[in-house]
Structure formats: C-alpha cells, structure tokens
DRENKE-831139 format. One record per residue (C-alpha): x, y, z. Coordinates in Angstrom, 3 decimals. Layout:
+----------+----------+----------+
|       c1 |       c2 |       c3 |
+----------+----------+----------+
|        X |        Y |        Z |
...
+----------+----------+----------+
This chain:
+----------+----------+----------+
|       c1 |       c2 |       c3 |
+----------+----------+----------+
|  -11.497 |   -2.356 |    5.751 |
|   -8.669 |   -4.212 |    7.529 |
|   -5.218 |   -2.804 |    6.606 |
|   -3.099 |   -5.023 |    4.699 |
|   -0.256 |   -6.878 |    6.435 |
|    2.592 |   -4.746 |    4.717 |
|    1.155 |   -1.596 |    6.296 |
|    1.467 |   -3.077 |    9.792 |
|    5.033 |   -4.365 |    9.207 |
|    5.989 |   -0.683 |    9.122 |
|    5.259 |   -0.578 |   12.700 |
|    7.007 |   -3.877 |   13.919 |
|    9.524 |   -2.847 |   16.439 |
|   13.298 |   -3.423 |   15.572 |
|   13.420 |   -5.289 |   18.888 |
|   10.992 |   -8.163 |   17.489 |
|   13.000 |   -8.339 |   14.259 |
|   16.012 |   -8.778 |   16.237 |
|   14.550 |  -11.645 |   18.420 |
|   12.998 |  -13.283 |   15.428 |
|   16.342 |  -13.494 |   13.858 |
|   17.913 |  -15.210 |   16.832 |
|   19.521 |  -13.803 |   20.012 |
|   21.792 |  -15.500 |   22.350 |
|   23.710 |  -14.904 |   25.362 |
|   26.971 |  -13.580 |   23.551 |
|   24.865 |  -10.844 |   21.942 |
|   23.169 |  -10.203 |   25.116 |
|   26.684 |   -9.672 |   26.705 |
|   27.545 |   -7.070 |   23.979 |
|   24.370 |   -5.315 |   24.464 |
|   24.823 |   -5.075 |   28.296 |
|   28.283 |   -3.732 |   28.029 |
|   27.190 |   -1.044 |   25.675 |
|   24.261 |   -0.225 |   27.656 |
|   26.304 |    0.351 |   30.744 |
|   28.787 |    2.489 |   28.644 |
|   25.883 |    4.848 |   27.613 |
|   24.201 |    4.828 |   31.121 |
|   27.660 |    6.460 |   32.324 |
|   27.580 |    9.161 |   29.585 |
|   23.577 |    9.771 |   30.363 |
|   23.888 |    9.904 |   34.134 |
|   25.461 |   13.355 |   34.490 |
|   23.872 |   14.413 |   31.331 |
|   20.351 |   13.730 |   32.216 |
|   20.622 |   15.584 |   35.448 |
|   22.380 |   18.787 |   33.771 |
|   19.791 |   18.884 |   31.036 |
|   16.961 |   18.670 |   33.488 |
|   18.389 |   21.473 |   35.521 |
|   19.011 |   23.700 |   32.419 |
|   15.412 |   23.180 |   31.387 |
|   14.207 |   24.829 |   34.866 |
|   13.373 |   21.807 |   36.927 |
|   14.938 |   19.307 |   39.323 |
|   17.730 |   16.875 |   38.135 |
|   15.596 |   13.639 |   39.278 |
|   13.232 |   14.440 |   36.521 |
|   16.126 |   14.077 |   33.892 |
|   16.730 |   10.550 |   35.326 |
|   12.937 |    9.783 |   35.295 |
|   12.971 |   10.665 |   31.447 |
|   16.080 |    8.804 |   30.542 |
|   14.786 |    5.573 |   32.264 |
|   11.125 |    5.635 |   31.368 |
|   11.228 |    7.044 |   27.742 |
|   14.741 |    5.501 |   27.056 |
|   13.472 |    2.132 |   27.669 |
|   10.165 |    2.484 |   25.701 |
|   12.163 |    4.065 |   22.705 |
|   14.324 |    1.196 |   22.541 |
|   11.607 |   -1.368 |   23.130 |
|    9.202 |   -0.055 |   20.626 |
|   11.363 |    1.938 |   18.164 |
|   12.224 |    1.539 |   14.493 |
|   15.979 |    1.902 |   15.008 |
|   18.104 |   -0.889 |   16.234 |
|   20.603 |    1.597 |   18.156 |
|   18.534 |    4.546 |   19.077 |
|   19.126 |    5.836 |   22.704 |
|   16.479 |    7.843 |   23.896 |
|   16.343 |   10.464 |   26.829 |
|   16.284 |   14.352 |   27.337 |
|   18.425 |   16.365 |   24.829 |
|   19.648 |   19.984 |   24.369 |
|   16.954 |   20.675 |   21.816 |
|   14.357 |   20.827 |   24.346 |
|   16.070 |   23.047 |   26.988 |
|   14.460 |   26.197 |   25.606 |
|   10.869 |   25.401 |   25.149 |
|   10.744 |   23.266 |   28.420 |
|   12.289 |   26.227 |   30.161 |
|    9.698 |   28.502 |   28.690 |
|    6.659 |   26.186 |   29.505 |
|    7.630 |   25.820 |   33.019 |
|    8.109 |   29.554 |   33.564 |
|    4.826 |   30.210 |   32.076 |
|    2.653 |   27.344 |   32.885 |
|    4.479 |   25.466 |   35.611 |
|    5.535 |   21.887 |   35.514 |
|    1.804 |   20.702 |   35.304 |
|    1.821 |   22.541 |   32.057 |
|    4.834 |   20.928 |   30.805 |
|    3.196 |   17.473 |   31.474 |
|    0.114 |   18.388 |   29.597 |
|    2.117 |   19.802 |   26.507 |
|    4.317 |   16.757 |   26.585 |
|    1.271 |   14.392 |   26.512 |
|   -0.097 |   16.235 |   23.784 |
|    3.151 |   16.293 |   21.992 |
|    3.218 |   12.253 |   22.483 |
|   -0.337 |   12.078 |   20.920 |
|    0.755 |   14.031 |   18.111 |
|    3.735 |   11.986 |   17.307 |
|    1.785 |    8.744 |   17.411 |
|   -0.821 |   10.229 |   15.015 |
|    2.107 |   11.400 |   12.756 |
|    3.581 |    8.070 |   12.761 |
|    0.326 |    6.397 |   11.658 |
|   -0.143 |    8.844 |    9.040 |
|    3.295 |    8.082 |    7.851 |
|    4.613 |   11.540 |    8.381 |
|    7.941 |   10.073 |    9.124 |
|    8.377 |   10.089 |    5.584 |
|    8.204 |   13.889 |    5.157 |
|   10.056 |   14.943 |    8.274 |
|   13.375 |   14.509 |    6.435 |
|   12.374 |   17.395 |    3.965 |
|   12.709 |   20.026 |    6.644 |
|   15.408 |   22.238 |    5.130 |
|   18.855 |   22.032 |    6.169 |
|   19.515 |   25.634 |    6.915 |
|   16.226 |   25.543 |    9.206 |
|   17.592 |   22.780 |   11.168 |
|   21.035 |   24.221 |   11.306 |
|   19.649 |   27.768 |   12.214 |
|   17.684 |   26.741 |   15.205 |
|   20.024 |   23.874 |   16.424 |
|   22.850 |   26.616 |   16.744 |
|   20.360 |   29.216 |   18.154 |
|   19.372 |   26.579 |   21.002 |
|   23.135 |   25.890 |   21.567 |
|   23.876 |   29.676 |   22.244 |
|   20.777 |   29.835 |   24.613 |
|   22.128 |   26.637 |   26.510 |
|   25.429 |   28.255 |   26.862 |
|   23.944 |   31.483 |   28.014 |
|   21.664 |   29.735 |   30.642 |
|   24.961 |   28.434 |   32.268 |
|   27.057 |   31.439 |   32.683 |
|   25.439 |   32.224 |   36.124 |
|   26.259 |   28.665 |   37.335 |
|   29.911 |   28.680 |   35.924 |
|   30.676 |   32.291 |   37.319 |
|   28.814 |   31.752 |   40.561 |
|   26.477 |   34.927 |   39.940 |
|   23.810 |   35.582 |   42.515 |
|   20.892 |   37.000 |   40.327 |
|   18.025 |   38.927 |   41.909 |
|   16.060 |   37.582 |   38.869 |
|   16.885 |   35.303 |   36.167 |
|   14.937 |   36.356 |   32.879 |
|   14.092 |   33.804 |   30.339 |
|   14.662 |   36.155 |   27.361 |
|   18.215 |   35.784 |   25.726 |
|   18.906 |   39.549 |   25.729 |
|   17.423 |   40.379 |   28.936 |
|   19.537 |   37.462 |   30.561 |
|   22.575 |   38.934 |   29.508 |
|   21.708 |   42.306 |   30.751 |
|   20.986 |   40.674 |   34.273 |
|   24.422 |   38.869 |   34.178 |
|   26.085 |   42.220 |   33.476 |
|   24.298 |   43.743 |   36.574 |
|   25.441 |   40.901 |   38.648 |
|   29.052 |   40.659 |   37.622 |
|   29.898 |   42.046 |   41.108 |
|   28.849 |   38.698 |   42.760 |
|   31.468 |   36.643 |   40.993 |
|   32.717 |   33.665 |   42.859 |
|   36.229 |   32.509 |   41.923 |
|   35.916 |   29.019 |   43.566 |
|   32.768 |   28.349 |   41.597 |
|   34.539 |   29.637 |   38.363 |
|   37.764 |   27.456 |   39.263 |
|   35.538 |   24.295 |   39.796 |
|   33.872 |   24.586 |   36.380 |
|   37.150 |   25.435 |   34.404 |
|   38.620 |   22.196 |   36.200 |
|   35.746 |   20.072 |   35.079 |
|   35.940 |   21.739 |   31.663 |
|   39.505 |   20.993 |   31.419 |
|   39.158 |   17.395 |   32.341 |
|   36.529 |   16.784 |   29.591 |
|   38.697 |   18.596 |   26.911 |
|   41.609 |   16.576 |   28.329 |
|   39.840 |   13.390 |   28.067 |
|   38.597 |   14.046 |   24.582 |
|   42.080 |   14.839 |   23.436 |
|   43.990 |   11.964 |   25.059 |
|   41.546 |    9.190 |   26.416 |
|   38.420 |    9.762 |   24.246 |
|   37.134 |    6.152 |   25.194 |
|   36.907 |    7.241 |   28.957 |
|   33.542 |    8.408 |   30.625 |
|   34.715 |   12.283 |   30.163 |
|   31.416 |   13.829 |   31.503 |
|   31.194 |   11.593 |   34.530 |
|   34.886 |   11.855 |   35.386 |
|   34.459 |   15.719 |   35.244 |
|   31.545 |   15.757 |   37.534 |
|   33.187 |   13.357 |   39.798 |
|   36.513 |   15.332 |   40.188 |
|   34.488 |   18.542 |   40.970 |
|   32.633 |   16.937 |   43.577 |
|   35.625 |   15.362 |   44.986 |
|   37.445 |   18.847 |   45.063 |
|   34.593 |   20.741 |   46.561 |
|   34.004 |   18.037 |   49.207 |
|   37.828 |   17.544 |   50.213 |
|   38.387 |   21.568 |   50.715 |
|   35.008 |   22.508 |   51.927 |
|   34.567 |   24.949 |   49.043 |
|   31.474 |   27.444 |   49.026 |
|   30.198 |   26.056 |   45.745 |
|   26.387 |   25.351 |   44.989 |
|   25.621 |   21.666 |   44.656 |
|   22.681 |   19.626 |   43.868 |
|   22.060 |   19.024 |   47.325 |
|   22.203 |   22.482 |   48.579 |
|   20.004 |   23.808 |   46.061 |
|   17.493 |   20.779 |   45.287 |
|   17.707 |   18.727 |   48.121 |
|   18.113 |   14.697 |   48.243 |
|   17.157 |   13.078 |   44.864 |
|   14.677 |   10.361 |   44.989 |
|   15.706 |    6.798 |   44.698 |
|   12.678 |    5.607 |   43.329 |
|   10.333 |    6.384 |   40.327 |
|    7.189 |    8.352 |   41.079 |
|    3.774 |    6.662 |   40.766 |
|    2.133 |    7.674 |   37.319 |
|    0.236 |   11.164 |   37.782 |
|   -1.840 |   13.212 |   35.538 |
|   -2.490 |   16.869 |   36.245 |
|   -5.887 |   18.482 |   35.820 |
|   -6.590 |   18.856 |   31.938 |
|   -8.897 |   21.653 |   30.814 |
|   -9.868 |   23.140 |   27.218 |
|   -8.253 |   26.435 |   28.174 |
|   -5.011 |   24.855 |   29.106 |
|   -4.840 |   22.924 |   26.018 |
|   -5.356 |   25.843 |   23.813 |
|   -2.663 |   27.677 |   25.572 |
|   -0.337 |   24.838 |   25.550 |
|   -1.001 |   23.868 |   21.878 |
|    1.999 |   25.580 |   20.219 |
|    4.502 |   24.408 |   22.665 |
|    3.282 |   20.953 |   22.192 |
|    3.593 |   21.201 |   18.515 |
|    7.262 |   22.437 |   19.076 |
|    7.828 |   19.505 |   21.235 |
|    6.462 |   17.061 |   18.795 |
|    8.381 |   18.665 |   15.889 |
|   11.566 |   18.661 |   17.835 |
|   11.249 |   15.052 |   19.014 |
|   10.286 |   14.093 |   15.441 |
|   13.110 |   15.701 |   13.560 |
|   15.848 |   14.961 |   16.080 |
|   14.808 |   11.175 |   16.645 |
|   14.996 |   10.544 |   13.001 |
|   18.229 |   12.581 |   12.373 |
|   19.586 |   10.314 |   15.033 |
|   18.439 |    7.066 |   13.268 |
|   19.849 |    8.433 |   10.010 |
|   23.146 |    8.750 |   11.571 |
|   22.839 |    5.489 |   13.153 |
|   22.261 |    3.896 |    9.755 |
|   25.146 |    5.770 |    8.219 |
|   27.362 |    4.294 |   10.971 |
|   26.133 |    0.645 |   10.740 |
|   24.534 |    0.263 |    7.288 |
|   21.269 |   -0.734 |    8.663 |
|   17.906 |    0.850 |    7.929 |
|   15.470 |    2.481 |   10.180 |
|   11.574 |    2.472 |   10.092 |
|   10.931 |    6.148 |   10.292 |
|    7.119 |    5.932 |   11.156 |
|    7.508 |    3.149 |   13.617 |
|   10.240 |    5.484 |   15.487 |
|    7.632 |    8.124 |   15.391 |
|    5.160 |    6.076 |   17.196 |
|    7.661 |    4.899 |   19.665 |
|    8.735 |    8.411 |   20.457 |
|    5.059 |    9.539 |   20.981 |
|    4.367 |    6.535 |   23.463 |
|    7.827 |    7.265 |   25.047 |
|    6.835 |   10.982 |   25.653 |
|    3.551 |    9.951 |   27.248 |
|    5.008 |    7.408 |   29.515 |
|    7.553 |   10.252 |   30.638 |
|    5.251 |   12.794 |   31.531 |
|    3.086 |   10.529 |   33.253 |
|    5.914 |    9.320 |   35.402 |
|    7.327 |   12.774 |   36.372 |
|    9.967 |   13.311 |   33.469 |
|   10.381 |   15.781 |   30.734 |
|   10.155 |   15.671 |   26.877 |
|   12.384 |   13.003 |   25.294 |
|   13.779 |   11.917 |   21.766 |
|   16.615 |   10.048 |   20.146 |
|   20.152 |   11.442 |   21.289 |
|   22.599 |   11.489 |   18.461 |
|   25.796 |   11.412 |   20.838 |
|   24.405 |    8.830 |   23.114 |
|   23.198 |    6.511 |   20.021 |
|   26.826 |    7.012 |   18.433 |
|   28.316 |    6.127 |   21.733 |
|   26.171 |    2.975 |   21.839 |
|   27.050 |    1.897 |   18.284 |
|   30.994 |    2.320 |   19.176 |
|   30.485 |    0.469 |   22.192 |
|   29.483 |   -2.603 |   20.377 |
|   25.736 |   -2.808 |   20.860 |
|   23.905 |   -5.319 |   18.646 |
|   20.301 |   -4.655 |   19.233 |
|   17.470 |   -2.371 |   21.111 |
|   18.200 |   -4.392 |   24.065 |
|   21.420 |   -2.066 |   24.563 |
|   19.056 |    0.675 |   24.943 |
|   16.666 |   -1.076 |   27.367 |
|   19.803 |   -2.004 |   29.659 |
|   20.874 |    1.598 |   29.470 |
|   17.768 |    2.437 |   31.059 |
|   17.916 |   -0.408 |   33.600 |
|   21.578 |    0.605 |   34.695 |
|   20.209 |    4.056 |   35.145 |
|   17.529 |    2.851 |   37.488 |
|   20.103 |    0.776 |   39.499 |
|   22.296 |    3.951 |   39.853 |
|   19.181 |    5.950 |   40.920 |
|   18.050 |    3.125 |   43.431 |
|   21.774 |    2.694 |   45.187 |
|   23.717 |    5.705 |   44.165 |
|   21.253 |    8.619 |   44.345 |
|   22.765 |    9.953 |   47.716 |
|   26.045 |   10.628 |   45.935 |
|   24.410 |   12.948 |   43.332 |
|   23.921 |   15.592 |   46.227 |
|   27.682 |   16.411 |   46.176 |
|   27.686 |   17.312 |   42.664 |
|   28.670 |   20.924 |   42.081 |
|   26.278 |   22.783 |   39.718 |
|   29.308 |   24.473 |   38.351 |
|   30.572 |   21.098 |   36.997 |
|   27.186 |   20.424 |   35.400 |
|   27.372 |   23.897 |   34.018 |
|   30.697 |   22.803 |   32.263 |
|   28.955 |   19.463 |   30.795 |
|   26.445 |   21.800 |   29.278 |
|   28.903 |   24.156 |   27.781 |
|   30.228 |   21.001 |   26.016 |
|   26.775 |   19.988 |   24.970 |
|   26.142 |   23.604 |   23.670 |
|   29.549 |   23.379 |   21.705 |
|   28.660 |   20.006 |   20.199 |
|   25.129 |   21.233 |   19.277 |
|   26.066 |   24.732 |   17.755 |
|   27.436 |   22.903 |   14.438 |
|   29.638 |   25.862 |   13.817 |
|   31.473 |   24.163 |   10.796 |
|   27.975 |   23.650 |    9.222 |
|   26.892 |   27.059 |   10.116 |
|   30.231 |   28.693 |    8.308 |
|   29.548 |   26.213 |    5.278 |
|   26.036 |   27.568 |    4.876 |
|   27.073 |   31.024 |    4.891 |
|   28.677 |   30.096 |    1.589 |
|   25.586 |   28.924 |    0.024 |
|   23.146 |   30.967 |   -2.220 |
|   21.614 |   33.892 |   -0.666 |
|   18.160 |   32.402 |   -0.238 |
|   19.788 |   29.644 |    1.982 |
|   21.753 |   32.272 |    3.972 |
|   18.529 |   34.279 |    4.551 |
|   16.596 |   31.056 |    5.838 |
|   19.650 |   30.224 |    8.185 |
|   20.123 |   33.732 |    9.538 |
|   16.262 |   34.482 |   10.152 |
|   15.866 |   31.106 |   11.910 |
|   18.846 |   31.746 |   14.009 |
|   18.175 |   35.295 |   15.060 |
|   14.306 |   34.482 |   15.787 |
|   15.179 |   31.355 |   17.832 |
|   17.296 |   33.761 |   20.181 |
|   14.916 |   36.769 |   20.199 |
|   11.434 |   35.385 |   19.984 |
|   10.599 |   31.554 |   20.556 |
|   11.364 |   28.243 |   18.717 |
|    7.934 |   27.746 |   17.406 |
|    7.936 |   31.163 |   15.626 |
|   11.373 |   30.479 |   14.298 |
|   10.770 |   27.121 |   12.953 |
|    7.507 |   28.425 |   11.246 |
|    8.994 |   31.338 |    9.682 |
|   12.201 |   29.504 |    8.629 |
|   10.351 |   26.873 |    6.794 |
|    7.866 |   29.328 |    5.371 |
|   10.895 |   31.450 |    3.842 |
|   12.344 |   28.132 |    2.389 |
|    9.089 |   27.324 |    0.833 |
|    8.812 |   30.554 |   -0.728 |
|   12.473 |   30.408 |   -2.047 |
|   11.787 |   27.007 |   -3.218 |
|    8.651 |   28.229 |   -5.185 |
|   10.811 |   31.049 |   -6.748 |
|   13.525 |   28.486 |   -7.818 |
|   11.254 |   25.514 |   -8.917 |
|   11.006 |   25.101 |  -12.719 |
|    9.894 |   21.454 |  -12.920 |
|    9.722 |   18.247 |  -10.977 |
|   12.886 |   16.504 |   -9.858 |
|   13.463 |   12.982 |  -10.977 |
|   16.306 |   10.508 |  -11.054 |
|   16.488 |    8.213 |  -14.118 |
|   18.967 |    5.627 |  -15.303 |
|   20.771 |    5.794 |  -18.730 |
|   19.367 |    2.457 |  -19.739 |
|   16.509 |    2.479 |  -22.304 |
|   13.077 |    1.624 |  -20.727 |
|   11.491 |   -0.481 |  -23.235 |
|    8.218 |   -0.850 |  -21.730 |
|    7.156 |    2.652 |  -22.005 |
|    6.049 |    4.171 |  -25.329 |
|    7.449 |    7.762 |  -25.160 |
|    7.795 |   10.527 |  -27.754 |
|   11.747 |   10.990 |  -28.009 |
|   11.899 |   12.317 |  -31.406 |
|   12.481 |   15.792 |  -30.178 |
|   15.387 |   14.807 |  -28.083 |
|   18.919 |   15.860 |  -29.210 |
|   20.304 |   12.525 |  -30.340 |
|   23.899 |   13.117 |  -29.226 |
|   22.867 |   12.948 |  -25.526 |
|   21.845 |    9.344 |  -25.736 |
|   23.925 |    6.458 |  -24.521 |
|   22.667 |    2.935 |  -24.761 |
|   23.701 |    0.614 |  -21.834 |
|   25.858 |   -1.203 |  -24.226 |
|   28.197 |    1.784 |  -24.566 |
|   28.521 |    2.037 |  -20.766 |
|   31.280 |   -0.269 |  -18.796 |
|   29.508 |   -2.939 |  -16.579 |
|   31.111 |   -1.406 |  -13.489 |
|   29.754 |    1.976 |  -14.224 |
|   26.323 |    3.442 |  -13.443 |
|   24.956 |    6.564 |  -14.975 |
|   22.100 |    8.601 |  -13.601 |
|   20.514 |   11.640 |  -14.766 |
|   19.041 |   14.279 |  -12.621 |
|   16.388 |   16.615 |  -14.114 |
|   15.128 |   19.874 |  -12.583 |
|   16.113 |   21.812 |   -9.468 |
|   18.013 |   20.100 |   -6.825 |
|   16.102 |   21.261 |   -3.726 |
|   15.352 |   20.376 |   -0.025 |
|   12.368 |   18.366 |   -0.539 |
|   13.989 |   15.954 |   -3.211 |
|   17.551 |   15.865 |   -2.146 |
|   16.983 |   13.091 |    0.326 |
|   15.958 |   10.766 |   -2.621 |
|   19.335 |   10.730 |   -4.032 |
|   20.820 |    8.220 |   -1.320 |
|   18.138 |    5.598 |   -2.333 |
|   19.723 |    5.200 |   -5.740 |
|   22.962 |    3.985 |   -4.105 |
|   21.098 |    1.637 |   -1.675 |
|   19.146 |   -0.246 |   -4.785 |
|   22.439 |   -1.053 |   -6.306 |
|   23.153 |   -4.812 |   -5.137 |
|   26.966 |   -4.421 |   -6.248 |
|   28.674 |   -0.957 |   -5.870 |
|   29.857 |    0.166 |   -9.134 |
|   33.623 |    1.435 |   -9.537 |
|   32.333 |    4.731 |  -10.798 |
|   28.959 |    6.568 |  -10.647 |
|   28.393 |    9.229 |  -13.091 |
|   25.688 |   11.993 |  -12.188 |
|   24.490 |   13.901 |  -15.295 |
|   23.581 |   17.307 |  -14.105 |
|   23.073 |   19.174 |  -17.279 |
|   19.320 |   19.575 |  -16.674 |
|   19.796 |   20.928 |  -12.967 |
|   19.425 |   24.726 |  -13.128 |
|   20.085 |   25.303 |   -9.478 |
|   21.007 |   23.658 |   -6.262 |
|   20.349 |   24.713 |   -2.699 |
|   22.233 |   23.959 |    0.599 |
|   20.055 |   21.104 |    1.388 |
|   20.641 |   19.591 |   -2.066 |
|   24.400 |   20.276 |   -1.914 |
|   24.650 |   18.589 |    1.702 |
|   22.565 |   15.643 |    0.200 |
|   24.851 |   15.245 |   -2.676 |
|   27.947 |   15.485 |   -0.288 |
|   26.382 |   12.753 |    1.730 |
|   25.881 |   10.511 |   -1.495 |
|   29.512 |   11.112 |   -2.566 |
|   30.819 |   10.060 |    1.077 |
|   28.512 |    7.083 |    1.037 |
|   29.717 |    6.056 |   -2.471 |
|   33.153 |    6.667 |   -1.385 |
|   32.939 |    4.220 |    1.410 |
|   31.590 |    1.557 |   -0.825 |
|   34.595 |    2.168 |   -3.122 |
|   32.883 |    4.072 |   -5.792 |
|   34.157 |    7.114 |   -7.415 |
|   31.534 |    9.994 |   -8.443 |
|   31.751 |   11.842 |  -11.405 |
|   29.691 |   14.893 |  -12.028 |
|   28.797 |   15.464 |  -15.807 |
|   28.046 |   18.735 |  -17.418 |
|   27.417 |   20.747 |  -14.428 |
|   25.758 |   24.269 |  -15.119 |
|   27.882 |   27.235 |  -14.013 |
|   25.458 |   28.366 |  -11.290 |
|   25.289 |   24.792 |   -9.839 |
|   29.019 |   24.359 |  -10.067 |
|   29.668 |   27.833 |   -8.384 |
|   27.646 |   26.597 |   -5.333 |
|   29.096 |   23.247 |   -5.042 |
|   32.636 |   24.753 |   -5.352 |
|   31.955 |   27.260 |   -2.753 |
|   30.890 |   24.416 |   -0.308 |
|   34.048 |   22.351 |   -1.138 |
|   32.468 |   19.351 |   -2.687 |
|   34.563 |   19.274 |   -5.864 |
|   37.759 |   19.496 |   -3.830 |
|   36.979 |   16.033 |   -2.633 |
|   39.510 |   13.406 |   -3.799 |
|   36.594 |   10.888 |   -4.939 |
|   34.849 |   13.451 |   -6.983 |
|   35.665 |   14.542 |  -10.539 |
|   33.851 |   16.898 |  -12.771 |
|   33.506 |   16.238 |  -16.508 |
|   32.250 |   18.626 |  -19.273 |
|   29.852 |   16.095 |  -21.067 |
|   29.079 |   12.277 |  -20.748 |
|   31.763 |   11.253 |  -23.191 |
|   34.386 |   12.887 |  -21.007 |
|   32.735 |   11.275 |  -17.965 |
|   32.986 |    7.878 |  -19.268 |
|   36.613 |    8.415 |  -20.192 |
|   37.254 |    9.434 |  -16.509 |
|   35.321 |    6.506 |  -15.131 |
|   37.268 |    4.023 |  -17.473 |
|   40.808 |    5.324 |  -16.192 |
+----------+----------+----------+
C-alpha cells in the first residue's frame, strides 16, 4: 500500500519549504552573515570537543562540516545548527578507549540507522516525553565529567595514565599535582578571563575564538613551554578525508550496540530540544520526525568522512537565530565557511594552546550544567528528586546508558504509583455533538460559553499532570488564532504534578505572557499548589491563583 501524501509531507525538509515560498538575494545575504557568525563560534568549539572526546581536533571539524551541512539541508527545523556537542564527549571517549576509533565509526553508523528508523516510525513525537529530571540529571553529570577531563590540560599536569572513570581520574590528578605548570595555568586563566570579560561587556563578540587567538598569541610571542595542538597532534589536514568504512563483524555490532543506542538517544533528545528552543525564539514549528531522519543521515555521513557523532547544538542554533538567519541555508553556509577555514587557515591551528581549549570546554561544561534547573528540581516532590539524583550519580560512576535506563525506569515507576486516571485538556464550551451522561455532575461546576467573556479562555485539566502529558499543554495555546486577554486553567481535578509537569506549566505561562495573555490557576489542590509554590511559579507577575472558577472569572475581568 502506497503511503498517503500527508505522511510524506512530515519528511519534507524545511529547506524545500523555504525555497518554495521564495528565496532571494537579500535573504541569502542574511543567511550568509549568520552562517559566518556561527562558523566563527563553531571553529574552536569543534576542535575542543573532539580533543575532549579522545580523538584529534580535525575530526571535530569534519563533523561540523559534513554533519552540519546535512542536518541543515535535510532537517525539519529552519534554524538548526548541527555538529559535535558536549553531550557526546563521555560516550565517545569511552568507545574510543574500549574499541578504538573504528569502533566509534561503527557505533555512529548504527546510531544513524537507528535515528532514521525512529524518524520513519514517528518516534520523534515521543522523545519529548523523556522526563525532565532524567534529562537534567545526565546533562549535569556530563558537564561535571567534561570539566574533570580538562583539569590536566588547564593545570598542565603530566599523567602517567589518564583513567576514563570519574573517581579514578581525580585520584590520578591528586598524584600528579607535583607536575603543575604555572605557564599553562596562566594561559588557561587568561583565556577564561577573556571569555568572561566578553560575555559581560561585549557579548556580541566571538568570545571563544578571541580567547583561543589570545592564548596562541601569548604563547608564540613569549615562547612559553605550553602544549599546543601542533605539539600534541601535529599538523591539521586541510582537506576532507575520502569516505571509509571499517570492517564490520557481528561480534563488533553486538559489543557496540549499547553505545550506539546511547548515541542515538542523545542525538535524538538534544536535536529536538534544540529545535524546540528555536521554535520558542522564532514562533516557528519544526518537524520532529523529519529532524530525526536528518540527524540519522548526518551521523552516517559524519562517520564515513572521519568524524564523530553529531546532533543539533542549542547554543550555536541560538547564535544563528540572533545573527539574523532566515532559513536552513545559514546552516549550510556555516559548514561551507568551516570548510574554507580548514582549507586555508588550518596551519594556524597548530599554534592553539590546549590550555585555551580547556578554558573553552570549562565554559561549555558550565553552560551544560544547568545548575539553576538542578537546584529548582531539588525543591520538587521526592520522587522527582530521586530520579534526578539517581541519574546524576549513575552518570558519574557507571555509564550514560545505565544512567538513562535506570532514570527512565524510576520515573516510570513513580508515574505508575501516581497515576490515577488519564490526562485530558478540554474547553469549558458545551460539546453538542456528543451524547454524554452528565446527570451525576455537580451543577455548580458548569459554566456555559455565554457566561465567559469573549477574550477569556477557560480550560480544564483532569488527572495527574505528569511528564508524559505535560508537553500537550502548549498545543492548546498554539490552536488559538487570537491570543486571549486571560487564560483560566481549572485544576481542581489535578491530584498531583511532577517536575516535568511544572516545567511545562511554567513554559505555558511564559509563552502566554509573551502573547499578552495572563494565566489564572483555578481551584488548585493543596498538594499541587505546594509544588508549584516551591518552584516559584505562583510568584510570576503574570500568574494569579483563584479559589474557584467564579473568582477566576472575576480576576480575568479585572
């Protein structure tokens, strides 16, 4: 049976949609400038992430060029910028340590195929149901591991061995403290100070590139004994390698399957999170399943051309939007500019100090850590705190696959414990097309549409507000053509709310506020109110809490 046309429209790249709508020289100019801006940010970052992953810096550039171009050309988001990201550092480092670079290529190819299959199976719709505490837990854990991996580079320690395990790594650092090199530490701190200074006083400047160039200039000018890319890795290639596939055997596939699954999971989650951020910044809507297919193809391409795993990069995507990008052409131009940098400027990369790249990765780790969200979740219900801390600790002491599996399993167990009945959102308007038994309903809870002002919307939430259903709330606002003056959420039938539900509710409130809509929470149960109070939601100036619908309507009319 031939699939219907609407099914295939889910996989039409946003690039095709943009070109169909009309694309002129002015828009290309805007995309080219945005692409150049992002390329300047991505240049040092791609090399730093590759080094932290246990491979050479040129492989980071190959990834940003090949995968970045494919993600933008084939993806379901207008503004997505793809390339290597911090989320992969831990798993890539472990795979290379255990199976070598060829093992990483096979794992990345398998992950790419998984992502393609997941996209065509429409799993993109379900990735967003991964619990918020799980995502925050492993993201913060990865950030701490990235920071730990750069201690030796920043302090100039000479290690007899560099263990992969978190605890053993810090023990090795303690034993090597006697090899501390003041010049290396000074370069790292100088680069870090440049980044912080630019962020405070000149945030529009390419702070990472300026920090790296400053470090290289100081080391070269004074002849400091500081390790550089050239001294450790040699010259960087100025061409892309020819496509290559290692020997694939059944035993290698079996051994690499857990790592491939982790790579696919991280690529899927982070790319869709990045696309959601882009949607929030621009008011556009991405095609999640098309994005997964593009991520899969991009990872296959990256592996074949000597790269490492890739996904959508949230910070670079946000930079792309702020730089005035109009379409996916900006992402393609970002890859083209990186290719030009590699062709003509690669000899200069040899002078870059590893200490400066270490400072760049410390900033990456700080941005990834989400300390504010972590502290926020520590005020959530005990079940969410348990999921957060379990995922975080297991990320540090075991491996990412185990941490994610147990985190999701714990979240599911807590959900089943909490679940009372299905979740639904329904309007207060009478549904005349359905013949329903409403004789047992309390009459004083009914409000006809005629009793509600035309510029006020009333929605009722029934059942637990849990992670799997929370993401549906935002769709309510999207369906309204004209934003209302006030939006009343009736929550009398919500017996509980988890951290993901509270996060989705906060996002809904913020989205409504940007549209000029005030949110009124009506008849909130004490247990639910205590959770959203602890997380600071009721303190927002655009949120009101009312005891019942009548008081909520009175508040909305004011």
